[in-house]
PAKE-878548 format. One record per residue (C-alpha): residue in three letters; z, x, y. Coordinates in Angstrom, 2 decimals, always signed. Last residue first. Example, Ala and Ser with C-alpha at 12.3 -4.5 7.8 and 13.67 -1.06 7.14 Angstrom:
% PAKE-878548
{type: SER | z: +7.14 | x: +13.67 | y: -1.06}
{type: ALA | z: +7.80 | x: +12.30 | y: -4.50}
//
This chain:
% PAKE-878548
{type: HIS | z: +6.18 | x: -8.31 | y: -7.74}
{type: ALA | z: +5.01 | x: -9.83 | y: -4.48}
{type: GLU | z: +5.17 | x: -13.83 | y: -3.95}
{type: PRO | z: +1.31 | x: -14.57 | y: -4.03}
{type: LEU | z: +0.39 | x: -15.97 | y: -0.75}
{type: SER | z: -0.22 | x: -19.04 | y: +1.43}
{type: ALA | z: -1.90 | x: -18.34 | y: +4.57}
{type: THR | z: -1.61 | x: -21.03 | y: +7.44}
{type: GLN | z: +1.28 | x: -20.08 | y: +9.69}
{type: LYS | z: +0.31 | x: -16.56 | y: +8.98}
{type: LEU | z: -2.99 | x: -16.79 | y: +10.15}
{type: ALA | z: -2.35 | x: -18.08 | y: +13.71}
{type: THR | z: +0.46 | x: -15.32 | y: +14.35}
{type: LEU | z: -2.19 | x: -12.58 | y: +13.08}
{type: ALA | z: -5.17 | x: -14.48 | y: +15.29}
{type: GLU | z: -2.67 | x: -14.05 | y: +18.47}
{type: LEU | z: -1.66 | x: -10.51 | y: +17.22}
{type: VAL | z: -4.85 | x: -9.08 | y: +16.99}
{type: ASN | z: -6.16 | x: -10.71 | y: +19.72}
{type: PRO | z: -2.66 | x: -9.13 | y: +21.98}
{type: GLU | z: -3.74 | x: -6.03 | y: +21.02}
{type: LEU | z: -0.83 | x: -4.94 | y: +17.82}
{type: GLY | z: +1.20 | x: -2.03 | y: +18.61}
{type: ALA | z: +4.87 | x: -3.18 | y: +17.41}
{type: GLY | z: +4.05 | x: -6.54 | y: +16.32}
{type: GLY | z: +7.88 | x: -7.43 | y: +16.62}
{type: ALA | z: +10.00 | x: -7.63 | y: +13.10}
{type: GLU | z: +8.59 | x: -10.86 | y: +12.11}
{type: LEU | z: +4.43 | x: -9.17 | y: +13.03}
{type: HIS | z: +5.50 | x: -6.35 | y: +10.65}
{type: ALA | z: +6.38 | x: -8.51 | y: +7.52}
{type: PHE | z: +3.25 | x: -10.16 | y: +8.42}
{type: ILE | z: +1.71 | x: -6.77 | y: +8.31}
{type: ALA | z: +2.82 | x: -6.10 | y: +5.00}
{type: ARG | z: +2.31 | x: -9.71 | y: +3.37}
{type: LYS | z: -1.01 | x: -8.75 | y: +4.45}
{type: MET | z: -1.61 | x: -5.73 | y: +3.08}
{type: ARG | z: +0.30 | x: -7.02 | y: -0.37}
{type: PRO | z: -2.12 | x: -10.07 | y: -0.47}
{type: ASP | z: -5.38 | x: -7.76 | y: -0.47}
{type: TRP | z: -7.20 | x: -7.50 | y: +3.41}
{type: PHE | z: -11.22 | x: -8.94 | y: +3.39}
{type: LYS | z: -11.03 | x: -12.27 | y: +3.28}
{type: LYS | z: -7.64 | x: -13.16 | y: +5.22}
{type: ILE | z: -8.31 | x: -10.77 | y: +7.60}
{type: HIS | z: -11.44 | x: -11.22 | y: +8.60}
{type: ASP | z: -10.94 | x: -14.60 | y: +9.10}
{type: ALA | z: -7.73 | x: -14.15 | y: +10.97}
{type: ILE | z: -10.04 | x: -11.46 | y: +13.38}
{type: GLY | z: -12.86 | x: -13.62 | y: +14.03}
{type: PRO | z: -10.73 | x: -16.83 | y: +14.96}
{type: VAL | z: -8.87 | x: -14.57 | y: +17.83}
{type: ALA | z: -12.42 | x: -12.89 | y: +18.51}
{type: LYS | z: -14.73 | x: -16.23 | y: +18.96}
{type: ASP | z: -12.34 | x: -17.78 | y: +21.67}
{type: HIS | z: -11.48 | x: -14.25 | y: +23.09}
{type: GLY | z: -14.75 | x: -13.06 | y: +24.14}
{type: GLN | z: -17.30 | x: -12.05 | y: +21.46}
{type: SER | z: -17.28 | x: -8.00 | y: +22.33}
{type: ARG | z: -14.00 | x: -8.42 | y: +20.99}
{type: PHE | z: -14.78 | x: -8.55 | y: +17.69}
{type: PHE | z: -14.69 | x: -5.37 | y: +17.01}
{type: THR | z: -12.60 | x: -4.03 | y: +18.64}
{type: GLY | z: -9.88 | x: -6.45 | y: +17.34}
{type: ILE | z: -10.88 | x: -5.02 | y: +13.72}
{type: GLN | z: -10.17 | x: -1.89 | y: +14.80}
{type: ASN | z: -6.75 | x: -3.19 | y: +15.93}
{type: ALA | z: -6.72 | x: -4.08 | y: +12.43}
{type: MET | z: -6.80 | x: -1.22 | y: +11.06}
{type: TYR | z: -4.12 | x: +0.64 | y: +13.94}
{type: VAL | z: -1.62 | x: -2.42 | y: +12.87}
{type: LEU | z: -2.03 | x: -1.46 | y: +9.11}
{type: ARG | z: -2.33 | x: +2.42 | y: +9.42}
{type: ASP | z: +1.21 | x: +2.28 | y: +11.27}
{type: PRO | z: +2.74 | x: -0.24 | y: +8.95}
{type: SER | z: +2.20 | x: +1.83 | y: +6.09}
{type: SER | z: -0.62 | x: +0.77 | y: +3.32}
{type: MET | z: +0.19 | x: +0.12 | y: -0.21}
//
């Protein structure tokens, strides 16, 4: 599994990619990408980081993760 710093970096890179689409398209685009391509362990780790304050996350990424966390159903960790 990736460290929180690495996950923050990766999430912010996704945010950078979507930034040119403007806020209204970027936020759902970021959430959709993470939902589709991050494995459950990565999502659990970034959600835990989010709950701890989300340090280092860019605003669009923070908003996307907050929305995704509300709708995500992840299998329990083993």
